[in-house]
C-alpha positions in Angstrom: -21.5 33.4 72.6 -21.7 31.0 69.5 -24.5 28.5 69.6 -23.3 24.8 69.5 -23.3 23.4 66.0 -25.9 20.6 65.6 -24.2 17.4 64.2 -25.8 14.5 62.4 -23.5 11.4 62.5 -24.1 9.1 59.7 -22.6 5.6 60.2 -21.9 4.6 63.8 -19.3 1.9 63.4 -15.8 2.1 64.8 -15.0 5.5 63.2 -18.5 7.0 63.5 -18.7 6.1 67.2 -15.3 7.7 67.8 -16.4 10.9 66.1 -19.7 10.9 67.9 -17.8 10.8 71.2 -15.8 13.8 70.0 -18.9 15.8 69.2 -20.2 15.0 72.7 -17.0 16.0 74.4 -16.2 19.2 72.5 -17.7 22.5 73.4 -19.2 24.0 70.3 -20.9 20.8 69.0 -24.2 19.3 69.9 -24.7 15.6 68.9 -28.2 16.0 67.4 -28.7 12.8 65.5 -27.4 9.3 64.7 -28.1 7.5 61.4 -27.3 4.0 60.4 -29.3 1.4 58.4 -29.5 -1.1 61.3 -29.5 1.4 64.2 -32.8 0.0 65.6 -31.0 -3.3 66.3 -27.9 -1.7 67.9 -27.4 -2.6 71.5 -23.8 -1.5 71.8 -24.2 2.3 71.7 -23.5 4.2 74.9 -26.4 4.6 77.3 -25.5 8.3 77.5 -26.7 8.6 73.9 -30.2 7.4 74.7 -31.5 11.0 74.3 -30.0 11.4 70.8 -32.6 10.9 68.0 -31.9 7.8 65.8 -32.7 7.3 62.2 -32.3 4.4 59.7 -32.8 6.6 56.6 -30.4 9.4 55.6 -32.9 11.6 53.8 -35.3 11.4 56.8 -32.5 12.3 59.2 -31.4 15.3 57.1 -35.0 16.6 57.0 -35.7 16.0 60.7 -32.4 17.1 62.3 -31.6 20.1 60.0 -28.0 19.8 61.0 -25.3 22.4 60.8 -22.7 19.7 60.3 -23.0 16.2 58.8 -20.4 13.6 59.8 -20.2 10.9 57.2 -18.6 7.6 58.4 -20.3 5.1 56.1 -18.8 2.8 53.5 -16.8 4.7 50.8 -19.3 4.1 48.0 -21.8 6.4 49.7 -19.3 9.2 50.7 -19.6 11.5 47.7 -23.4 11.3 47.3 -24.0 11.8 51.0 -21.6 14.7 51.2 -23.2 16.6 48.3 -26.7 16.0 49.7 -25.6 17.4 53.1 -23.9 20.4 51.5 -27.0 21.1 49.4 -29.1 20.9 52.6 -27.0 23.7 54.1 -24.6 21.7 56.2 -20.8 21.7 56.6 -19.3 18.2 56.2 -16.8 16.0 57.8 -16.3 12.8 55.7 -14.0 9.9 56.4 -11.4 9.0 53.8 -11.4 8.3 51.0 -13.5 11.2 49.8 -15.1 9.3 46.9 -14.7 6.2 44.6 -13.5 8.3 41.7 -11.6 11.6 41.1 -14.6 13.0 39.3 -16.9 12.3 42.2 -14.4 13.7 44.7 -14.2 16.9 42.6 -17.9 17.1 42.6 -18.0 17.2 46.4 -15.3 19.9 46.5 -17.1 22.0 43.8 -20.3 21.7 45.9 -18.6 22.9 49.0 -17.1 25.9 47.2 -20.4 26.7 45.4 -22.4 26.6 48.7 -19.7 28.2 50.8 -19.5 25.2 53.2 -16.5 23.7 55.0 -15.4 20.2 53.9 -12.9 18.3 56.0 -11.7 14.8 55.0 -10.6 12.4 57.7 -6.9 12.3 57.3 -6.2 11.5 60.9 -2.4 11.5 60.5 -2.6 15.2 59.8 -3.5 15.9 63.4 -1.1 13.4 64.9 1.9 15.3 66.5 4.4 12.5 65.9 3.5 12.2 62.2 3.7 15.9 61.9 7.3 15.6 63.3 8.1 12.8 60.9 7.1 14.9 57.9 9.0 18.0 59.3 12.2 16.0 59.6 11.7 14.4 56.2 11.7 17.9 54.6 15.2 18.5 56.0 16.7 15.4 54.2 17.2 17.1 50.8 15.9 16.0 47.4 15.1 13.6 46.0 13.4 11.6 48.7 12.9 7.8 48.8 9.8 7.0 50.8 8.9 3.5 51.9 5.6 2.8 53.7 3.2 -0.1 54.2 0.2 -1.2 56.2 -0.4 -4.9 56.2 -3.0 -6.2 58.6 -3.6 -9.8 59.6 -7.3 -9.1 59.9 -9.0 -11.7 62.0 -12.2 -11.9 64.0 -14.5 -8.8 63.7 -11.7 -7.0 61.7 -12.0 -9.6 58.9 -15.8 -8.9 58.7 -15.1 -5.2 58.6 -12.4 -5.5 55.9 -14.5 -7.8 53.7 -17.3 -5.2 53.8 -14.9 -2.4 52.9 -13.5 -4.5 50.0 -17.0 -4.7 48.5 -16.3 -1.2 47.2 -12.5 -0.8 47.0 -9.2 -2.4 47.6 -7.0 -1.8 50.7 -4.4 -0.1 48.4 -7.0 2.7 47.8 -8.8 2.8 51.1 -5.6 3.1 53.3 -3.3 4.3 50.6 -4.7 7.8 50.6 -3.3 8.4 54.1 0.3 7.5 53.1 0.5 9.0 49.7 -0.9 12.2 51.3 2.1 12.0 53.7 4.4 11.5 50.8 3.0 14.6 49.0 3.4 16.6 52.2 7.0 15.5 52.4 8.0 16.2 48.8 5.7 19.2 48.2 6.1 18.2 44.6 3.7 17.1 41.8 3.2 13.3 41.3 3.8 12.4 37.7 3.8 8.6 37.2 2.2 5.7 39.1 2.7 2.0 38.8 0.8 -0.7 40.7 0.8 -4.5 41.2 -1.8 -6.5 43.1 -2.7 -10.1 44.1 -6.0 -11.7 44.9 -5.4 -13.8 48.0 -9.0 -14.6 49.1 -12.0 -15.9 47.3 -14.2 -14.2 49.9 -13.6 -10.8 48.3 -13.8 -9.5 44.7 -10.9 -7.1 44.8 -7.2 -7.7 45.2 -6.7 -7.8 49.0 -2.9 -7.1 48.5 -1.5 -4.3 46.5 1.7 -2.3 46.0 2.2 1.1 44.3 5.1 3.1 43.1 4.8 6.8 42.6 7.3 9.2 41.0 7.3 13.0 41.7 8.4 15.9 39.5 11.4 16.6 41.8 12.8 13.1 41.3 11.4 11.8 44.6 10.0 8.2 44.6 7.8 6.4 47.0 6.3 2.9 47.4 3.3 1.9 49.5 2.1 -1.6 50.2 -1.2 -2.7 51.7 -2.7 -6.1 52.5 -5.7 -7.3 54.5 -6.8 -10.8 55.5 -6.1 -13.7 57.8 -3.3 -14.9 55.6 -1.1 -11.8 56.1 2.2 -12.3 57.8 3.2 -10.7 61.1 6.7 -10.0 59.6 7.5 -6.7 57.9 4.0 -5.4 58.4 5.2 -2.0 59.6 7.5 0.1 57.5 7.6 3.9 57.7 11.0 5.0 56.3 12.3 8.0 54.4 15.8 8.5 52.9 17.3 11.6 51.4 20.8 12.9 50.5 21.2 14.3 54.1 20.1 11.1 55.9 17.0 9.2 56.9 14.1 9.3 59.2 12.1 6.3 60.3 9.2 5.5 62.6 10.2 2.5 64.8 7.8 0.5 66.8 9.4 0.1 70.2 8.8 -3.6 70.4 10.9 -4.1 67.2 13.9 -3.9 69.4 12.8 -6.7 71.7 13.4 -10.4 71.2 11.3 -12.0 68.5 9.0 -13.9 70.8 8.5 -10.8 73.0 7.8 -8.7 70.0 5.3 -11.2 68.6 3.4 -11.1 71.9 3.4 -7.3 72.2 2.9 -6.1 68.6 0.4 -7.5 66.2 -0.6 -6.3 62.7 -4.3 -6.8 63.5 -4.1 -3.9 66.0 -4.9 -0.7 64.1 -3.2 1.4 66.8 0.1 -0.4 65.8 -0.1 1.3 62.4 -0.8 4.8 63.8 1.4 5.0 66.9 5.0 6.0 66.5 6.8 5.1 69.8 10.2 6.2 68.4 11.4 8.4 65.6 14.9 7.6 64.5 16.7 10.5 62.6 19.9 9.4 60.9 22.5 12.0 59.6 24.5 11.2 56.5 27.4 13.7 57.3 30.8 12.0 57.4 34.2 12.7 59.0 37.4 12.7 56.9 37.8 8.9 57.6 34.2 8.3 56.3 32.9 7.6 59.8 29.6 9.1 60.8 30.0 12.7 62.1 26.8 12.5 64.3 25.0 9.7 66.1 21.4 9.0 65.2 18.8 11.1 67.1 16.3 9.0 68.9 13.1 10.9 69.6 10.8 9.1 72.0 7.1 9.8 71.3 5.7 9.4 74.8 2.2 10.4 75.8 0.9 10.1 72.2 -2.8 10.9 71.7 -5.0 7.8 71.5 -7.5 7.1 68.7 -10.4 9.0 70.4 -8.2 12.0 71.1 -7.1 12.1 67.5 -10.7 12.1 66.4 -11.3 15.0 68.8 -8.4 16.9 67.2 -10.0 16.3 63.7 -13.3 17.7 64.9 -11.6 20.6 66.7 -10.0 21.4 63.3 -13.4 21.4 61.7 -14.9 23.6 64.4 -12.1 26.1 64.1 -12.5 26.2 60.3 -16.2 26.9 60.6 -15.9 29.5 63.3 -13.0 31.3 61.7 -14.2 30.8 58.1 -10.8 29.2 57.2 -9.9 28.7 53.6 -9.8 24.9 53.1 -9.0 24.9 49.4 -5.6 23.3 49.9 -7.0 20.7 52.3 -9.7 19.7 49.7 -7.3 19.7 46.8 -4.9 17.5 48.7 -7.7 15.0 49.3 -8.4 14.8 45.6 -4.7 14.6 44.7 -4.0 11.7 47.1 -7.1 9.9 45.8 -5.9 10.4 42.2 -2.6 8.7 43.0 -4.1 5.5 44.6 -6.8 5.2 41.9 -4.1 5.5 39.2 -2.3 2.6 41.0 -5.6 0.6 40.8 -5.8 1.5 37.1 -2.2 0.4 36.6 -3.0 -3.0 38.2 -5.9 -3.6 35.9 -4.2 -2.4 32.7 -0.7 -3.6 33.6 0.6 -0.2 32.4 2.3 2.8 34.1 -0.2 5.6 34.5 1.0 9.1 33.7 -0.8 11.8 35.8 
């Protein structure tokens, strides 16, 4: 019988708390420590965690807990440093995306994991989402080149605006969220990205970075993709959700069910500020391009209803189950780690393009 792996969770905000619940729920893990700068003042943590040691200093927590796994859910500017220190202390690492603030720092984390023979899993939650897996699977049947269109615009209000402003102290939404969607594009094309172009706009004096951005990426196989991201109270509730892929053989799209309702109904049911709106699929629409002799469509569109989708906490459990399996079975995570660096390279190239007003060749 394998002993449970002792986990230190660093950062217990929205994502950190979800992952902590996963470690509590999954056989094979023992939630052995919680670390956050302001943890002494936290009154919102579950009463069931009262027995879990708490720390406000990362180095102190590492030394005291001596964890088998460190789960890093802090702001992105600490990810690389915290991950390397955990690996060098003998722990496997789960780290929320993006892996680092630069490609060099991301590669440093990967190199450390390889050198110390430790598992490194990056929080690409869409990779464990069955509906997104299906979306990618269908996209791969559409032929080449692919045209991929995706966005994530959030009318961030209330606590979400505080959270987004804190995130934008270190990076733009185009980078922070973009890694998810360019990772999806790379899985769809299975081709090397070659050129990136980005544009951005600074819509709020409350943040230093462009809180709106748009990137274009070209792939070696001729596929192209665009991704758009915006955060802030000024963002529109119109066209905030686009997940659409076109190829020679047809198209596949993720459709929010409420988009078929009347405009006032849809506005009441679906809001861009709800993060679940951007992850759930509801319906996948698969369009076939084949024609009859009279140029009418040979086949109707396939409508795949994605009922009983996993919720956010269940998806976090799936990520941690993947980590546990990788550790227990000594899985080779080279491709997973390289993909994390590759997607980061694309979004950072878009950031560079915005600053230089030049196309960046990869």
